[in-house]
N, C-alpha and C positions, 0 to 999 in steps of 0.2 A: 503494499499499500504506499509506504513512504516514498518509494521510487517513482510511482505513476499518479499521485493525487492530483486532483480529487478523483476518487473511483467510486463505483457503485457496489453494493453487497454482491450482486450477481458477478462482477468482474473478479472480486476476491475469491468468490466460490469456484469460478472457473479455474483460477490459478491453483487453489488449493485442492480442488475435486471433492469437497465436502461442504455440508451446510455450515455457515459461518455465523448465524444469527447470535448464538450465545457468546462467541468470541468477541464480535464486535460490540455487543452490549457491555461485556466486561471491560473492554478497552475504554469504552465511553465513560463507565462508571469510574474508572481510575484516572480519568482525565488526560489519557494518552492519545486518544481519538476523538473527533468531534464531528457532527454534521456540518458540512459546509455549504449546503444548499440542496437544491433539487435539479435534476436534469429535465428539460422540457420535451418529454417523450410520454407516450402513453403510460399511465400509472405514476408519473412523476417520481422516478426512484430517487432516493436520497443519495447524496455524495458525501463521502467521508475523506477526511484528511487528518494529519497529525497535528498535534498541539505543541506549544512551547514546552509543556511538561515532558513530552515524548523526547525532545532534543535534550533536555536536561538529564533525562534518565540514561540517554546514550552518550552523554558527555560530548556533545557537539553543538556548535552555535547556529549551524544551518544544515539543511538537507544536502548541500553540495559536499559536505565533509563525510557523508557516509560512503563506505567502501563501494567500489564497483561490484555489480553483480556478475557472476559467471554466466557465460552464454549457454542456454538450454534450448534445444530445438523443439522441445515438447511444450515449452511455456507459451501462452497466448501473447500476441503483440500487445503492446501499450494501449490501453483504452483510449480511443480518440472521441473527442466530442466534436461532431460536425459544426462547422462554422455557421450553418444557417439555423442552428438551434440557439435559442436563447437560454442563458444559464443563470439561474436566480442563486446567487451566493449569499444572499441575505437571509434565506430560509422562508421568505415570505412569498405569497403567490405573485407572479407576473401579470401585470394588467396591459393587454395589447390594445 
């Protein structure tokens, strides 16, 4: 998640291959992950990202300091959010 944020729960589940509802809930309760908004797609899925507390726990000041990920052919591509879609990072509904 930290490398591709903001991401949806379904993206995380695609990477991990299992249901992540409990894990995401726990990370949110611990203040390591937070809701960053909603994707303007059917169902308006939540977007998640890391918090300053996440950085503190990993002793880094920015996400750029995280180590590079090894290359794996079986991992999905980074989740792209199409340019034509509006992204609500405030967590409130978008009025068109």
